[in-house]
N, C-alpha and C positions, 0 to 999 in steps of 0.2 A: 545432302548425297545426292546428285541426280539420278535416275534410272537408265537403267542401258537401253539400245533402240528394242530391244527384246518386250521389254516391259508392256503390258496390255495398252494398246494408245488410245482406248476411249474411256482410261482412267486414269489422268493424270496423276503424276506424283507428287502426293499432297504435303505440300512443304512446311503448311503451317501447324501440320502434326510435329514437327522436332520440336525440341524443349530443352532448353539446361535447366537439372533439378540440383536441389541441394538433399542430399542424403541422411540419413540420421545421424550418422557423425560426424557431418559438417563440412564434409567433400561434396563435390560437385559430380554430376555424371550428365552424359547427353542421352536423351529419347529420340529416336526416330523411327520412321518405317522400315523394315527391311526390304531389300530389291535385290533383285536377280544377280547383281555385282557381289553379295556377300556370301556365296559358296564359301570359300577360303575360310573366310572368319567365321562361320558359322562350324565348320569342321572344327577347328582350332578351339573354339569354345566349346564345342561338346567334349572333346578330347580332355580338357581340363574338369570337367564336371565328374565328381564319384560316382562308382557305381550304385551307393545308396541311393542319390539324388536320381540317377537316370531310373531307376526302379522305381520310386515315387511317381516318376513322370509317367513311364508307361506300362506301369504295373507288372512290369516281367523282367529278366536281364536285358540289356538293350544296349552292348558294349562301342556299338558304333552307327554311325548314320549310313544307309545305303546312299545309293546314286538318287533311286527315288523319292527317298526320303529329303536329301537336300533341296532337289527340284520343288517338292511339294512345300518346303518351308520356305524357300526365297521367292517363290512366284505367287503371287498377290494380285487382285483385281481391285482392291481398296474400298470394296463395298461389301462384299459377300466373304469372302476372306482377305484379313489383315493380319499382318506381323509386325509387332512393334520390337526393338533392341534398345538396351541400356548400353552405352557404352563408354569407356575411358582409355583416351590415349589410341582412340581408332580402333579399339578390341571390345568384342562383346564380352560383357559380364551377366545379361541377364534375357532371356527374351520372354514374348508373351504374344500368343495368336488366339483368334477366335475364329469360328466357322460358321456360317448361319445355317439354322436348322430348321426342319418342320415341325408338326407335332409328333412324328414318327422318330425324331432323332435322326433324319436321314438330311444331306445335304440340300439346301434350297436358297431361292432369291426372293427378294420382296415380294409381297408384303410379309412375307414370314419377319417376326419381331423376336427371335430367339437365337442364341446362339451358343454355341459351347466354347469354354475358354479355356487354356492350358497353360502354365508358368514354367520356366526354369531358370534357377539362380545360381552362378556359381558359388559352390562350397565356400570358396575364401572372400565372397563378398557378402554371404548369408548373415543377418542379422544388421545389414545396414538398411534397412527400408528400402530395397530394392522393388520388392514384389509388391510391397504397397504404393509406392509411386508409379510402377507398371500398370496397378489394376485403376488407380485413378484415371490415369492417360487411355487405356483402351477402353475404359467404360464412357467417355468423353468421345470418343472414336465412336463407338458402338452407337451412342445416343446421335450422334450428328447422319448416321448410315440409316435411322430407324428402328435399331434394336431396342427393344425395352427389357429384354432380360438376359441374362448369362445362367448357364448351366454348367455344373462342375463336377466330376467325377473325383474324389481324393481318397486316397488308402486311410485309414483308420489311424494307422501309425504315422501320417505324414501330418503333425501337428501343427509344426511350422505355418504349414498352406492353409490348414484349417483356420489357424489364428487369423491369417491375413483377411481370408473372407469375413470371420466372425468379427474382428475390429474395424471394418471398413464403415460401418453406420449405415449400410443402405437395409433395405428390407428384405427378408431373407427367409426360406423355408428349408428344412434340412430333413433326409430320410436315410434307411439304411438298406440298402437294396446290393443283393449279389456280393455281398463281403467288400463293399465299398459304400464310403457316404455321399449321397449325391446333393448338391446344394442348387439351389436357384436363388440369385439376386435379382429384384428389382433395380434397374440401374438409374430411376428417377431421384434426383438429389433429394436428403431429407435434412430435417435440422441438425439431426445427429451426424449425418456423414459430413456436411459441412462443416461441421465443429471437430470433427476427427479430423478432417484436411485441413483446418487452419492449425489445430493443436499441433500435429506434425512439423506442418511449415513454420510454425514458431519455435518449436524445439531444436528442428534442423539448423535454420538461420542462426540463433541464439548460439547454438554450438560453434558454426563456422565462423562466427566473428570471435568466440572465445579462443580459437584455435591460432587466430591471429595476434589475439591480444593476450596470450599465455604459453608460448612457445616454450620448448624443452630446449630447442638450440638455434642460432641464428647466424645466419650466412649473409656479409655485406658485400655483394657482387659490385666489383668496380672501386674498391679502397684504393686511393692514389700511395705511390711510391714514397711520395712526399708529405708532409705535412701540409693541411689545407685542402682543400675539394671536398665534395658533397659527400661521396664516400667515406673519405678519412673523417672527416667531422662526425657522422653517425656513428661510427666504430668507436670513435673518443667518447662519445655521449652513452651509448650503451656501455662502456667499462667506467664511463663517471658515476652511473646511476647504480652500479653493482648488480648487474643482471646477474640472474642465480643458475641460469643457464649455460650452456657450453657457446663460445663466440669463434667467427671462424672470419678470418679474411680473405677475399677471392678475386685475384685479377690477373687475365690471361697473359697480361705483361710481366707479372712476376718474375725474377732471373729463377731459375730452376733450383740454385742454390739457398733459396731464401726459406726458411722455415718458420719464422714468426714475423709478426709487424705489431707493435705497441703490446709485446707479451702474448698474442694470439695466434694459434696457427696461422699461415698463409698458405695458400695454393691457388693453383692457376684455374682451376676447375672444380666443380664440384664433386665429378668423380674421383678426384683424388681424396676426397674425405671418407673416410671408413665406417662414419656413424651416419645415422638420420639426422637430415636438415629439415626442420619444421616450417621455418621461415625464412623469406629470402628477401633482403631490401636491395633492389636493383636501383643503381645511381651510374648507369653507363649511357650514350648519347644513345637516342631513338633507335638509329640504324642499327645497333647492336642489341637491343633490346629482343629481338626473336631470337638470336640466339642463346642468351642467356634463360630465357623464359623455356626454351626446349631444354637446356642442360637440367634446370630445376625439377621441369615435369618428367626425366627420363630416370630421375635418382631420387623420386618419390616427396618431393618439397609440397608442403602442405598450402601454403599461401603466401601471397607476393605483395610487397610493399614496392612501388614503383613511384621512384622519386622523379625520372626523367622527364623532362619537357619534350614538347613538340610535336604535341597531338593536336585533339580537336581544337583547343586554342588556337593554332595555326590557321584553321578553315577548312573545306571541304577534305583536301588530300589526307590533312592530319588525323581527320576525324575517321575516316578507312582504315588509317595505321590503328587506330584505337578499337576500332571493332575487330581488325582482325588480331590485336593483341588480346582482347576479352576472349576470341573463339578459341584461340592458342592456347591459353591459362586454362580454361575451362574443358578443353579438350583433354586435358591431364587431370582433372578435379579438382585445378586450384583454383581460390578467390584470389582477387585483386584488390586491394585500395589503392587508388588512383588512377592512370597517372598523374603527372604534374603534383603529387600530394607531398603534405609537409612531414607526415610521419606519422608515427603512434606511438603511445605510452601508458604503461599500465603501472601504477604505483603499489599495487598488493606486494605485501612483504614476503610472501613467497616468489614473486617473479622479479620485481623491480625491473621493468623494460622501457627504457627510453631509446626507441629507434625512429629519432626524428629530428630535425636540425633544430630544436630547441636548444641552448647552449645547456639550459638547467633544468633538470628533471624537478615537477613542481611535489608539494609536500602531499603526505596520502590524506586522502579528504573523503568524501559522502559524494562530490559532484562528479556528474559522468558530464564529457563535452564532446560533441560532433562538430564540424566544420567544413563547409565546400570551401573554404578561402584560407590559403595559406597564410596571407597578411592578417586576416580577421583572427586565424587561430594563435598567432604571434601576438595579437594584440588584448586576446582574452587572456591568454596564459599568464602575460606579463599584470593584467590588472588584479587577476584573482591572489598573484603574489603578491603583489603590493598589500593587497588587503587581509592578508595572513590568511588565504582560505586555500585548503588542498582538493586533489581531483584524486577520484578513482581510474578513471580512463580518459583516454584523450584520442581520436582522430581527426588526423585532417586528411580528406578525399579527394583533394583535388579536383579532378575532373569528374571523379565519381563515376566511373565507367562500370564499376561493378557494384562493389559494397556502398552502399547508400544510407541514407537517414533512416529508413524502414528498417535495415538491417540494425543499427544502432538502437532502433527502440524496442526490435526484438532480443536483443543482447540486454539493454537495460530492464527490462522486465523481469528478467530471470537474476541480475547481476546482484547477491547480498553486498557488494560494498558499494553501491549506488544509490542514495536516496533523493538525489534528484538529477534529470536529463536535462541538460543545454544543448541546443541543436541551433546553429546558424547556417540556414538554408537559403540558396540562390535559386532553387527549381525542385518541383516536386515530380518525379518520374512517374509515381502511382499515388495520386492523391485519394483515390477510394482507400486503396490499403492503407495509406499514412494515416487517414481520418480512424479506422477501422482500429490500428493497433495504437495509436495515441490515445483512443477513448479506453481501451483497456489497460495502459501502462497508466495514465491518468488516472484509474480508480485505486492504485497502489502507491504511487508516487509522482510528485510533480514534473510537468514537462513544460520548459518554457523555450520559446521560439521565437528567433528573428528571421524575418524573412525580408532576404535581400530582392533586388530587381523587382519591385513591388509594381512599378508603374510603366517599366519598357514597353510590354507585351512581347517582349522575347525572353530568350535564356542566354544568361551569360553564356560569352566563347568558352566552349568545352563542353556544356550541357547541351548532349543530344537527346531531348525529351520532348514530349507534345507540350505544345503551349494551350495552356487552359487561356480560352476566351472569355471566362468570368472577371468581374471587378474584383480589385484587393480585398474591398468592404464585404464582398461576399465568400470570398475565401478568408479573411478574419472570423464572421460569425459562423461559417462552418468551423472552423478551430475552436472556438469559446464551447459549441454545442459539443466537442469533442473533447471538453476539459483541458484542452491547452492553453496554456498562460501566452498569450501573443503580445510579445513588447515591439516596440520601433526600433531600439537602439541595441548596440551591444554593453552600453554602459546600462540600460535599463535591464539587460538580460543577469549580469554579473549583479545588479541591486537584488533583485528579484531571487537570483539562487543563493546568494548568503544568507537572506531571513528563511529559507524554505528549508534549506538545508541545517541551518544553526538551530530554529526554533520551533515549536509546536505550532500547528494549525490554529489558527483563531475560532472562536466560536461564535462570533459575531461581529457585527460594524463598529460597537462602541469601543472608543478610545478616549484612555485618561492621558494627560499631557502633563509634564512636569517637569522643572529645571530652575536654573537660576538668571534666568535671562525673561522678563516680561515681554519683550518685542518676539526674541526667537519662539517663544511659547505661541504667541498670535501668530505669527507667520506659520506654525505650523497646526494651528486651530482653522485658518483660512485654508490651507491646502488639503485637510481632511473633509472640510466642506465640498472643497472641489472635486474630491475624488469620490464623492457619493458615501464617506464614512459618517458616522455620529458621534463627533469627538465633545467630551466634556470639558466646560471652561479650562483652561490652564491653571495649574498650580503654581505660584512662584514661590521659589524657596528663596530668593533673593540671592544677592552678588555675595554675601556673607556665609551662603551655605558649605556645610564642609563633606566630605564623602560619608560621613556617618547620617549626614539629614538626607541625603543623596538617598541612603539606604534605607532607612526608615521609611522615607516617602514611596520608595519603590516597593517595598513591601506590602506599606498599606493599600498602593493603587492594586496591586495583584490580588490582594486578598479582597478587594470590594468586588461584590456579586455582580455590580452594574456597569463593568468595563471587561472588555474581551482581550484588549492590549494595550502596551504602554507604549509609549512614546518619551525618552527621556531626552531633554535638550541640555546642554552643558557650554558654557562661555568661559574663558581663564577669569581667575579671580583675582580683583582689584585690590593691591595692597592701600595700605597707611599714607603712602606716598603719592595715591594717585594713580601709580603706574600700575600696567597690567602685568599678571603673573601667569605664567603657564600651569603653574600647580604640578601636581604630582601624578600623572595619567594614570600610572600602575595603580596606585592608590584607589584612584575613584574605579577603574576597572574593575579591582579586587571587591570592593563594596558594591557595585551593581552586579558583578556576578552571583555574590555572595545571597542577596536579595533574591535574585532572579532563582536561584537554586533552593531558598528555603519556603518559597511561597508556591502557591498552585500553578501549574503548567500553563503559562500563557506566552504570547510572544512580546519581546522587549526588543527595541530597536533604540538606537542613542543617535542623535542629532548633535554634533560638537563643532567648535569653531576655536582653532587651533589652541587644540591644547595636547600639547606634545607627549607622542607616546600613548594616549589614551585607546587609538583603535589597534596600534598593535597588541597593546596588554590584553584587550578585550578577545582578539581572534586568537592569543596563543594558546588558550589551553584545550582547543578543541579540534586542530586540525588532524588530529589521529583517532577522533570519536569513534566510540564502538558503535555496531550498527543499532538502529532503534528496536526499543521493545515490542512485542508482536501485540497488534491492537486486537482489541475486542471488537464485537459486533454492534451495529446499530440499534439504541434502543430509544423508545419513541419516550417521551418525557411529558408526565400528567400537565406539569405546570413550571413557569419558571425560565429564564434563557438557558440555551445550552452552555454547557462548557466547553474549556479550551479541549481541543483533540490532540491524539500523541500523531505522530507521523506514522506512517505505514512501514509495513516490514516488506523487502522485495518478494518474501518466499512466498505470501497468499493476497490474494485479491481482496482484503478485508476492509471493510467500511470505516467511515470515520464514526467516532463514538460520540454522541450528545448525551452524556450522563451528570448525574447529578443535580444538586441546584445551585442556585446563584452564588458564585463565590466558593464552591468548592471544587471547581475542575475535576470531578469525577474521582474524588478520593473515596477510600470507604467508609468514611464519614457520612458521607453525603448521601451514599447510597443505603447508611443503616443496616446496612450488612457486612460479612466478609466479603472478601471478593471471591469470584466465583474461581473455580477450580482452573486452574491453565491458564490464567491470565494472570499480566502484571500491572504494577501501577503504571500510570502515565509517565512517558520519558521525561526528564529532567532538562529544562532547556541548556543548550551546547551555547558554542559560540556566540557573543551577542553583536550582533552585526553594527557597525558605525557607520554613518553618513555624514558628507559636508557640508549638504543642504536638505531642510525640511522637505522640500518639495520630491527629493528621491526617495525618502524615507517612507514617506507619506504613499509614493506609489507603489511600492515594494508591497507596503502592508496591503494595500487596495487590491491587489492583485491577490495577494494570500486569501483576503478575505473573500473577493469572487470564487478562489476557487475551493477553498474548503466549503463555500453554499453548494458548489457545483457537485464535490463529494459526497456530500448529505444526500442531495437530491439522486444521484448516482446509486447510493445504497437501494431504494426503491424505486426502480425504473418505471417509466410510464408504459402506458397499454395502447394497443389501438380497439377500442369499446365494439361490444359483441354485436351492437346493432348494425353496423356495416355490412356484415356477413347476411343479415336478413334483408336488406332494402339495396342490395346491388345486385347487378345480372353480368356476373363476368363472363359467363358463356355468350350471351347476346351480343356484350362490346366485343369478344373476339370474334364473333363471325361477322360482326357488323365491320369491323377493321379490315378483318380478311377482303370482304368485298369492295371498302373504300380504294384498300391497296391496290388489289388488283392482282392477276397472275405474275405478271412480272413488273413490279413497283418501281418507280424513277426513283435511281439511288437517294435525288436530292430530296425526294418525298413531295408532299401535295398538300396546300391548305382545304380545310372543309368549308364548304358552304354554311350560310349561316344556319339552315334547316339539318344540313348533315352533323354540325357540331350539337344542334341541340338534341336531335336523338341520341347521341353518342354521352353526352354529359348526363342527360336523362336516364340512361342504363346505370348509373352510379349514383343516383337521387338527386343531380343537380340540374334543377328546373332553371331555367332561360327564358324571358320573358320575352314573346314572342312580337316580331316586327313584319311590316308589312311594305313594298318597295312602292312607292308615292312618285311616279316619273311624269304626272302632270297633277294638277288641284282636282282635277275631276276622282283622281285613283286616290289621291290622298283623303278625300272628303270617304269615298267608299270605303279605306282601309278603316277609319276611325267608327265608322255606323259597325263594321264589322266587329272593332276591338270594343266598343263602348267610351264615350267620353268621361272625363276629361283625357286627353292626350298629348304625347309630345310629338314636335316635327325635327327630326335631325337630318344632319347632313353625314354622309359614312364614306365620304372621296376621303382617300387616305390621307392628305393632306389638313383636313380638317376635321379628321375623327378623333373623339376626346377632347376637342378644343371649343369649349363652350364659350371662352372668353373671344373667339371671332366672330359671334352673332350667327353660329351654324346649328345652335339648339333653341329651341322654343319651348317651353313648358306650360302646364295648367291650360292649354287649349281645349274651353268649354263646349264650344259648338261651332257648327259647320262655318260661320261666319270668322270666326276666331282663326281658325284654320288655313282660312283661303287668305286673309290678310297676313297672315305668318309666312305661308308661303310665297307670298308677293315679295314681300320684305327680304326674305333670304334669298330669293333667285335674283332679286333687283339688286342687292347689296355684294353679293359672293360670285354669281353666275349662273350659267345654264342649268337648268335639271339634270341634263345628262353629264355635265361636271360634277355636279354637286351629290347625285345619288342618294337623294333625300328617301328616308323611311317615316314611318306612324309606327309609334309603341302607344300602348297605355301607362299612364302615369303609374308609379310606386310609390307606396307612401314614405312620407318625408324621412329623414336620417342623415347618417353618415356615408359620404362617398369612398368608398375604399377599393383596392385595386388587387386582386389574388392574381398569382403566375406560378407555373411550373414549368420547368426546361431543363434539357438533357445537355449538360457540359460533357464534350468525349473524354476528358481529362476527371474532372471532379464529381461526374455523375449526375443524377436526378436533383433537382433543388428546389424547396417551395419557398417562394416569395410573399411578401406581405408588407403593404403601406397605404397611407392615403391618396386617394387619387387629387390631382392638380398640379400646378406647376411649383408651388414651394416644396413640396416634399419631394418633388423629382429634382428640383437645382440644390436642394442640401443633400440629397442620396439618403432621406430616411426612411429605408428601406431594410426590412427584417428576411433572415435567410435561415433555413434549416433543412437538413438534408432528409430526402425523401427514403425509406416510410417513416413517416413523422407519428409520434404516439401522440396522444393525449396532453401529456406534460409539454409536448414542443410545441403544440398547435397553442396552448393556452399561453405558454412564454414569448411565441412569434408575434401576437398581437400586443402584447405588453412590452416589449422590448423595442418598440420603434419610439421617436422623442417626442412625438405626438399622441402617444396611447392616451393621456388626458383626456382629448377631445372624444373617445369611445366611452369616457366611465364619468361623464356628468361635469364636463371644465366649466366654470364661471356658470353654475346652477343651470347649465341644459340638462336633458333628459339622459340617464345613460343609456346605451343603446343594448341590444341582443347580442352580447358577448359570446354566449354560449352556441347560438345558432351559426355565428361566424368561425368558432373552434370547429364545428361538425363540418361546415363547409369546406375549410382547409382538409381535414379529415378524408373528406370523401375525393377532394381530387388528388392528395396524397396517393391514396388507395388508388385509385384508376392509373396514375401513371406509373404506380410501382407494380401494379397487376399486367400493365400492357407496355412495353417499353417501345412498342410502335408510336405511342403519343411522345412526341419528340419535343412539344412545347404546346401548354395553353394559357391564356389569357383571359380572366374574367375583369372584363372592365368598362363600367363601373360595378362595384356590388356596393348597394344602397343597404345600410345595417340601420334598421329603425327600432325604437324602443321595443317593439315584439315583433319577431323573425327578420328577414331579409330578401332582397329581390336582386337575380342576377340579370342586368340590362344589355350587356352585351359579352360576347364570348367569340373568340378566336381560337382555333385548334388546327394544329399540323401534324399530320403524320409522315411517317419516313419508315423504310427498312430499319428493324432496330440498331442501333450500334454493338459494337461487341462488347462483352462482360467478362473480361479478364479475371475479375475478382471473382467470379461464379463457376470459372473453369479448373480444370486441375491444376497443381501446382507449377511454376515456371519462373525462372529469372528472368527479368525483362531484357530485352536487345535494346541498347540504344543507339 
């Protein structure tokens, strides 16, 4: 909303303070600055507030606002006096204001850094988290305007408001003065305040998705009068699934006399429906959608599924229509799935919702599925159905204008019916938030992701989100760091999902292979080696093996403490006449299930070739499996390999248990004691996944092994060593950065000179070996005399930097004659000194040349990277990445995760280098970039890591005004 001409001209309307937020009950509201045009809204709002709430606000009966009050509460300078309002449908439901004050509590201007704050929320909307959301936003506004503390006077009986302040997580002081509680809040964010904010965000966003997936009533707007068409298809699917709530057909073209359609009430508009409608499925042409949304908003609909196409997928004009659709829906407090969506499904017995175009609702299961593509959604539903897998929920978000994969992660984290979350994503609207949510969700249940549009550098049509410029390999590494199982295809997603949903997590990489085909066993063995697993030699049961032989062999393998998982291979039996027999798949399936159920809890997968009915029989027993048992906490084991782990419960962020000795899988016999009170035995294996190829089964198992290892490590997260606090000069670095950027920094930033970079890095304990310019041979000799022989002569022209292969680097020059000869050779070979920009540097101890970088991507955030120096590593993309801030564990994993890591650890008899020094360097650089977001890129190249210590030979640093950090600000929904 723009201010009127009366608004103070020297303080422009701060439109960046406007935000859509999700409230505690899952509904949305808009927060914006109050303007002079809001007088009537303010009066109307105040009239709807109870006398008790007015008394709490003004400490006295205050039945109505005077004209002077209205003027004061609607005229702000947006610096010393600020008012924010929460609106739904354009009307106020809550307000907050602050007034800057001095030490005596009187009105003041900057540099006074304290303000008095006061809230008022309509009684009908109290308990929805309105005041908490307002406090987050007014605190952010105050910090922006240089205010560091809030003061508030609250009546002792106003427990709700006291609780809002107390629970916010800010550092606060409380006293009782003159019959009221005096509160002072320090507005600097704390770990607690950030945790509170994110916890509220998680619960609210999860609730907003839950309201969409579990409505009490559904109206299909645009239901055709004749069979066929999108709306009529959705209505048919709702009825076929047995939706437990009320269903309505809505179409303004219905005849007035039409009472029912397909057995459900038929209406021309929502206004004709006497009862509350929770969810509306909109299936009308795009030009009629605004009318339908307005009808929904005016009649209290809580959420929308918009199947209509013709939006951002059609170009810029459609994108603007899409943005207006989101603005309109949110103004009424509604969230949207779509537009151009395929629909949603919830298989819970209490809901049975199929508000989609899928003709058949999937069986009930433990897998949650989110997709940004209707076509991929159809393929995934079909693939899961063919393999007997059930779903807990399904969302096909289409253009993903509002509800996104992040919202689905929030919901999946809390949903007790979901054990595994599968996501097909084509764009990441907020990568920082995605990795944060994925890490938290992956700590309690697997998250499997396929990322489409990986290499195009642009977003798919319809996805109006920021484009990340970091390579796909970096995105993959960051997902792995967050515990996400990143796969390349939807087939691999289904393969992994089936194993993770039906089997316990493996305790390690040791795999037993058994079956009735030696060749198929060898293929499986080779595939295990290729995926980094540790297979035992295959056990050949011969083609004469009976189902009982399979059962006995599987039971023996599961009981063996030297294996963590079992892959069973099976081919049809060969009869006496030499012809293949398909055998009884159900009998074999029963045998395998029996062995798995009776043995220790370890994952089992089956590779089969043309055995009729086997896959179906293996899947049949578990599509409605009960939730997983509650896991116990991680216990460090004194010896022996860790046993298989139970899958997590969705209700507790519990950790993977590594219990018992080899072969006992965490049973009470292994521990030698009775189970601890409140724990349960490990979950028995559920459905046994079957695969038509060994490579697919092994790849799924390998992903489960890596995920289980991540879970064990995540149970004891890494730390930032304390020595960094003692050896860094954060204030000095901040002052230096402020000086280097200047009072009016260029938004594009500026590179630092060699000396400036050395000084800044030195503040964080990162010494850079000095270089001296050598514009002529005499200057080179003088520089060498100053630095001391032996020296190196290097060209620093951009086209020659770090290209020793072109002859621009000469090493181990031990005296003046050698230096002069090298100078002449380089200039004769490559050009004039003015073009080459030669420098002289003292020699460093021999070691392995590496490259350490840190950069800030606008979408993903700060990223720390490591690799070996040189063309081979560059060409092969052998670089590892981690998000900043990095912990000691991140640093250790970073240097060990590149393919060329053996070079650092004594490959082919060479001396191992000082990797602890390298880890320390990574941590120091991570700390620098995390402390100072103005440092937008750093490249340390080369970093020579010797057997003792390391040397940074080159450094380039770029400063720029810090990019916005939406993940640290108050809660808000993105505007795409």
